[in-house]
C-alpha positions as CSV (number, residue, x, y, z in Angstrom):
1,M,-17.4,60.0,120.6
2,A,-20.8,59.1,121.9
3,S,-21.6,62.8,122.5
4,S,-20.6,63.6,118.9
5,K,-22.9,60.8,117.6
6,I,-25.8,62.1,119.8
7,K,-25.2,65.6,118.6
8,S,-25.2,64.4,115.0
9,E,-28.5,62.6,115.5
10,Q,-30.0,65.7,117.1
11,N,-29.0,67.8,114.2
12,L,-30.5,65.4,111.7
13,A,-33.7,65.2,113.7
14,S,-33.8,69.0,113.7
15,L,-33.2,69.1,109.9
16,K,-36.1,66.8,109.3
17,S,-38.4,69.0,111.3
18,T,-37.1,72.1,109.6
19,V,-37.6,70.6,106.2
20,E,-41.2,69.7,107.1
21,T,-41.8,73.3,108.3
22,T,-40.2,74.8,105.2
23,S,-42.2,72.6,102.8
24,A,-45.4,73.4,104.6
25,L,-44.8,77.1,104.4
26,I,-43.9,76.9,100.7
27,T,-47.1,74.9,100.0
28,Q,-49.1,77.5,101.8
29,L,-47.5,80.5,100.0
30,Q,-48.1,78.9,96.6
31,S,-51.8,78.9,97.2
32,S,-52.3,82.0,99.4
33,S,-50.0,84.6,97.8
34,T,-52.4,86.8,96.0
35,P,-52.6,90.6,95.4
36,K,-54.6,92.5,98.0
37,D,-57.1,95.1,96.8
38,S,-55.4,97.8,99.0
39,D,-52.5,98.1,101.3
40,G,-51.5,100.3,104.2
41,N,-47.8,100.3,103.2
42,S,-47.8,102.6,100.2
43,N,-44.2,103.6,100.7
44,I,-43.0,100.0,100.0
45,N,-42.4,99.4,96.3
46,A,-43.6,95.9,95.6
47,L,-41.2,95.4,92.7
48,D,-38.2,96.5,94.8
49,L,-39.2,94.1,97.5
50,A,-39.7,91.2,95.0
51,H,-36.3,91.9,93.5
52,D,-34.5,91.8,96.9
53,T,-36.3,88.8,98.2
54,A,-35.9,86.8,95.0
55,S,-32.2,87.6,95.0
56,L,-31.9,86.3,98.6
57,I,-33.8,83.1,97.7
58,R,-31.4,82.6,94.8
59,A,-28.3,83.1,97.1
60,H,-29.7,80.8,99.7
61,S,-30.6,78.1,97.2
62,T,-27.0,78.2,96.0
63,K,-25.8,77.5,99.5
64,L,-28.4,74.8,99.9
65,S,-27.4,73.1,96.7
66,L,-23.7,73.0,97.6
67,L,-24.4,71.7,101.1
68,I,-26.4,68.7,100.0
69,I,-23.8,67.5,97.4
70,N,-20.5,68.2,99.2
71,K,-19.0,66.2,102.0
72,P,-19.0,66.3,104.9
73,F,-22.8,66.4,105.2
74,T,-23.7,69.2,107.7
75,A,-27.3,69.0,108.8
76,S,-27.0,72.0,111.1
77,A,-25.8,74.2,108.3
78,I,-28.6,73.1,106.0
79,S,-31.1,73.8,108.8
80,T,-29.7,77.3,109.2
81,V,-30.1,78.1,105.5
82,L,-33.7,76.9,105.6
83,R,-34.6,78.9,108.8
84,E,-33.1,82.0,107.2
85,L,-35.4,81.4,104.1
86,V,-38.4,80.9,106.3
87,S,-37.8,83.9,108.5
88,G,-37.2,86.5,105.7
89,P,-37.1,86.0,101.9
90,L,-40.1,83.6,101.5
91,P,-42.7,85.7,103.4
92,G,-41.1,88.8,101.9
93,L,-41.7,87.6,98.4
94,A,-45.3,86.7,99.4
95,S,-45.7,90.2,100.8
96,A,-44.5,91.7,97.5
97,V,-47.2,89.7,95.6
98,E,-49.8,91.1,98.0
99,L,-48.6,94.7,97.6
100,C,-48.5,94.4,93.8
101,N,-52.2,95.0,93.3
102,A,-53.8,95.9,90.0
103,A,-55.0,99.4,91.1
104,K,-51.5,100.5,91.7
105,Y,-49.3,98.4,89.4
106,T,-51.7,97.5,86.5
107,K,-53.4,94.2,86.0
108,A,-50.6,92.9,83.8
109,M,-47.9,93.5,86.3
110,S,-49.9,92.2,89.2
111,A,-50.7,88.9,87.4
112,E,-47.1,88.6,86.1
113,L,-45.5,89.0,89.5
114,Q,-47.9,86.5,91.0
115,W,-47.2,84.0,88.3
116,R,-43.4,84.3,88.5
117,A,-43.4,84.2,92.3
118,K,-45.4,81.0,92.4
119,K,-42.8,79.5,90.0
120,V,-40.1,80.4,92.6
121,F,-42.1,78.8,95.4
122,M,-42.7,75.6,93.3
123,E,-39.1,75.2,92.2
124,L,-37.8,75.9,95.7
125,G,-40.1,73.3,97.0
126,T,-38.6,70.8,94.5
127,L,-35.1,71.6,95.8
128,V,-36.1,71.3,99.4
129,K,-37.6,67.8,98.7
130,A,-34.2,66.8,97.3
131,I,-32.5,67.4,100.7
132,P,-31.2,64.0,102.0
133,L,-32.5,63.1,105.5
134,D,-30.3,60.1,106.0
135,G,-27.2,62.1,107.0
136,K,-25.4,61.5,103.6
137,T,-24.8,63.8,100.7
138,L,-26.6,63.1,97.5
139,S,-25.4,60.4,95.2
140,E,-24.0,61.3,91.7
141,D,-27.3,60.0,90.3
142,L,-29.5,62.2,92.5
143,K,-27.1,65.2,91.9
144,N,-26.9,64.9,88.1
145,G,-30.2,63.2,87.3
146,T,-28.6,60.4,85.3
147,G,-31.9,58.6,85.1
148,K,-31.4,55.6,87.4
149,T,-33.7,57.0,90.0
150,G,-35.8,59.4,87.9
151,G,-36.0,63.2,88.2
152,K,-33.8,65.9,86.9
153,G,-31.2,66.0,89.7
154,S,-30.5,68.6,92.3
155,L,-28.1,70.6,90.1
156,A,-30.7,71.0,87.3
157,S,-33.4,71.9,89.9
158,T,-31.1,74.6,91.3
159,G,-30.6,76.0,87.8
160,V,-34.4,76.1,87.2
161,L,-34.8,77.8,90.5
162,W,-32.2,80.4,89.6
163,E,-34.0,81.2,86.4
164,A,-37.3,81.6,88.3
165,C,-35.6,84.0,90.8
166,D,-34.1,86.0,88.0
167,G,-37.5,86.2,86.4
168,V,-38.9,87.8,89.5
169,A,-35.9,90.1,89.9
170,E,-36.2,91.2,86.2
171,L,-39.6,92.8,86.9
172,K,-37.9,95.6,88.8
173,K,-35.7,96.4,85.8
174,L,-38.5,96.1,83.3
175,G,-40.9,98.2,85.4
176,I,-44.5,98.7,84.3
177,A,-43.5,100.4,81.0
178,G,-41.1,97.6,80.1
179,L,-43.6,94.9,80.8
180,M,-46.2,96.6,78.6
181,I,-43.6,96.9,75.8
182,K,-42.7,93.2,76.2
183,K,-46.4,92.1,76.1
184,A,-47.2,94.4,73.2
185,D,-44.3,93.0,71.2
186,E,-45.6,89.5,71.8
187,Y,-49.1,90.4,70.6
188,R,-47.6,92.1,67.6
189,D,-45.6,89.0,66.7
190,L,-48.8,87.0,66.8
191,L,-50.4,89.3,64.3
192,K,-47.3,89.1,62.1
193,D,-47.6,85.3,62.1
194,A,-51.3,85.5,61.3
195,L,-50.6,87.8,58.4
196,E,-47.9,85.6,57.0
197,E,-50.1,82.6,57.2
198,L,-52.9,84.4,55.4
199,Q,-50.5,85.5,52.7
200,E,-49.3,82.0,52.2
201,W,-52.8,80.6,52.1
202,G,-53.9,83.3,49.6
203,E,-51.1,82.3,47.2
204,E,-52.3,78.7,47.1
205,E,-54.7,77.8,44.3
206,S,-57.9,75.7,44.8
207,D,-57.9,72.3,43.2
208,G,-61.7,72.6,42.8
209,S,-63.8,69.6,41.8
210,D,-60.8,67.5,40.7
211,D,-60.0,67.0,44.4
212,E,-63.5,65.8,45.1
213,D,-63.3,63.3,42.2
214,E,-59.9,62.0,43.3
215,T,-61.2,61.6,46.9
216,A,-64.3,59.7,45.7
217,G,-62.1,57.4,43.7
218,E,-60.0,56.6,46.7
219,Q,-63.0,55.8,48.8
220,E,-64.2,53.3,46.1
221,T,-61.0,51.4,46.5
222,T,-61.2,51.0,50.2
223,D,-64.4,48.9,50.5
224,G,-64.5,46.9,53.7
225,V,-61.7,48.9,55.3
226,D,-62.2,51.2,58.4
227,T,-61.4,54.6,57.1
228,S,-62.7,56.6,60.1
229,A,-59.2,57.8,61.1
230,Q,-58.3,58.9,57.6
231,D,-61.7,60.6,57.3
232,A,-61.0,62.6,60.5
233,V,-57.7,63.8,59.0
234,D,-59.3,64.6,55.7
235,S,-62.0,66.6,57.4
236,I,-59.4,68.8,59.1
237,F,-57.6,69.6,55.8
238,A,-60.8,69.9,53.9
239,S,-61.7,72.9,56.1
240,Q,-58.8,74.9,54.7
241,R,-60.1,75.3,51.2
242,H,-58.6,77.8,48.8
243,I,-60.0,80.7,46.7
244,S,-61.2,79.4,43.3
245,S,-60.5,81.3,40.1
246,E,-64.2,82.2,39.8
247,D,-64.4,83.5,43.4
248,P,-68.2,83.9,43.5
249,D,-68.2,85.1,47.1
250,K,-65.6,87.8,46.5
251,I,-63.1,86.3,49.0
252,R,-60.0,87.6,47.2
253,P,-60.8,91.3,47.6
254,R,-61.7,90.7,51.2
255,L,-58.3,89.0,51.7
256,D,-56.4,91.8,50.1
257,S,-58.2,94.4,52.2
258,A,-57.7,92.3,55.4
259,Q,-53.9,92.0,54.7
260,K,-53.6,95.8,54.2
261,R,-55.4,96.5,57.4
262,L,-53.6,93.9,59.4
263,R,-50.4,95.6,58.4
264,L,-51.9,98.9,59.6
265,V,-52.7,97.3,63.0
266,I,-49.2,96.0,63.3
267,L,-47.9,99.5,62.6
268,M,-50.3,100.7,65.3
269,Y,-48.7,98.4,67.9
270,Q,-45.3,99.7,66.9
271,A,-46.4,103.3,67.2
272,V,-48.0,102.8,70.6
273,I,-44.9,101.1,71.9
274,K,-42.7,104.0,70.7
275,R,-44.9,107.0,71.4
276,R,-46.9,105.8,74.4
277,F,-45.4,102.9,76.3
278,K,-41.8,104.2,76.0
279,T,-42.9,107.5,77.4
280,L,-45.0,106.1,80.2
281,P,-44.2,107.9,83.5
282,H,-42.7,105.9,86.3
283,L,-45.4,103.9,88.1
284,P,-46.3,103.7,90.8
285,H,-45.4,107.4,91.3
286,P,-42.9,108.0,94.2
287,E,-45.4,110.5,95.5
288,I,-48.5,108.5,94.7
289,E,-50.1,109.8,97.9
290,T,-50.3,113.3,96.4
291,K,-51.2,112.2,92.9
292,P,-53.6,109.3,93.2
293,D,-56.1,110.5,90.6
294,Q,-53.4,111.1,88.0
295,D,-51.8,107.7,88.5
296,T,-55.1,105.8,88.7
297,G,-56.2,107.4,85.4
298,I,-53.0,106.3,83.6
299,I,-53.1,102.8,85.1
300,N,-56.8,102.3,84.1
301,C,-55.9,103.5,80.6
302,V,-53.0,101.1,80.3
303,D,-55.2,98.2,81.5
304,E,-57.8,99.0,78.9
305,V,-55.3,99.2,76.1
306,M,-53.6,95.9,77.1
307,D,-57.0,94.2,77.2
308,V,-57.6,95.4,73.6
309,F,-54.1,94.5,72.5
310,K,-54.6,91.0,73.9
311,K,-58.0,90.6,72.2
312,I,-56.9,91.5,68.7
313,P,-54.8,88.4,68.0
314,D,-57.6,86.2,69.2
315,I,-60.0,87.9,66.8
316,T,-57.4,87.7,64.0
317,D,-57.2,83.9,64.5
318,E,-61.0,83.7,64.1
319,L,-60.7,85.9,61.0
320,A,-58.2,83.5,59.5
321,S,-60.4,80.6,60.2
322,A,-63.3,82.4,58.4
323,F,-61.0,82.8,55.4
324,Y,-60.0,79.1,55.4
325,E,-63.8,78.3,55.4
326,L,-64.4,80.8,52.6
327,D,-67.1,82.2,54.9
328,G,-67.9,85.7,53.6
329,V,-70.3,86.6,56.4
330,G,-67.9,85.3,59.0
331,I,-65.0,87.3,57.4
332,D,-67.0,90.5,57.4
333,K,-68.0,90.0,61.1
334,R,-64.5,89.2,62.3
335,M,-63.0,92.0,60.2
336,D,-65.3,94.5,61.8
337,E,-64.5,93.3,65.2
338,C,-60.7,93.4,64.6
339,F,-60.6,96.8,63.1
340,F,-63.2,98.5,65.5
341,T,-61.0,97.1,68.3
342,G,-58.0,98.7,66.6
343,F,-59.9,102.0,66.5
344,A,-60.6,101.7,70.2
345,A,-56.9,101.2,71.1
346,S,-55.9,104.2,69.0
347,E,-58.6,106.3,70.5
348,L,-57.7,105.4,74.1
349,L,-54.2,106.6,73.5
350,A,-55.0,109.5,71.2
351,K,-53.7,112.0,73.8
352,N,-50.5,111.7,75.7
353,W,-50.1,110.9,79.4
354,E,-50.6,114.5,80.3
355,G,-53.9,114.7,78.3
356,K,-52.4,116.7,75.5
357,E,-52.4,116.1,71.7
358,D,-49.1,115.4,70.0
359,E,-47.5,113.7,67.0
360,F,-49.2,110.4,67.8
361,T,-52.6,112.1,68.0
362,V,-52.2,113.1,64.4
363,W,-50.9,109.7,63.4
364,A,-53.9,108.0,65.2
365,R,-56.4,110.1,63.2
366,K,-54.7,109.1,59.9
367,F,-54.6,105.5,61.0
368,Q,-58.3,105.5,61.7
369,V,-59.1,107.0,58.2
370,A,-56.8,104.5,56.5
371,M,-58.5,101.6,58.3
372,K,-61.9,102.7,57.0
373,K,-60.8,103.4,53.5
374,G,-61.6,100.6,51.0
375,W,-63.3,98.2,53.5
376,Q,-66.6,100.1,53.3
377,D,-66.5,99.8,49.5
378,L,-66.1,96.0,49.4
379,P,-69.0,94.0,47.8
């Protein structure tokens, strides 16, 4: 009986030490896991490694979650799970992040894996902190997060960790092409939202000077009252004026032209997704050692295109703001930026991945002509 108690105390002491070691490693990996400029293990696929290690972390977290809520509390079993995590999956996931450099996997994939892996480390750290060190399983409150002690509970933490692991594992299935399609879809949706907002704004009519008279009347009736807060709110909405019927600055024709060309840019995103990203060759190439120049050229092109695709929604937001301000000069400036950037994207991808012209090449030329038409004739 005494020896059993001593053994239990030793196992608990060992668990405390193992928890400290695991937590320290997780903290280190969160800050130090970054892509390396180059690697000497070109035969190791970073996305395959990330998938396998994330799957192992998910499986171990399931064991861990069950061990800390089910009786009897077995400190030695929990220590075993933690040691297995420390010896393999955790450093393995960090290695995957290091191997997934931009030169070989594109900037977007490199950044995406790093971000998703750090989320795994963070959520695993939360679960490890939930491990009871008093030799007892978690209470119902700590398990379910009922609110008495705060926190979301170990079961919820496990679920969030599962999602994070699935997110890392998903990158293998997506591949570089799939991630580019996903990102391009997101940017295209932002453009659709901007177009819809501009359409709604353009349909609203300006109240003109009547608004100003009404506002002045309201101010006269609030003598002695601090209206600074209301003034701040009014100034925000005042910035979104509407096109008057006279339209002396020719905002309406600019808006019509902008809407047409935004629709063209949205079509360009769709065409690129279908004709270029969906036909992107598998990267990194299985035999990248023999085709470094070809793969590097494709990756550089993809990086440039995605930089452009990311930039266009930001410019479009600025364009919308210029319309809301009825700023003709600002509209023209942002319009030029937006559409010249669209030209750049179509030009980068004019030829296919083998450097040959195809159906998209013809479409891109028509797209560029359509973008120019009309805008140059605006007053």
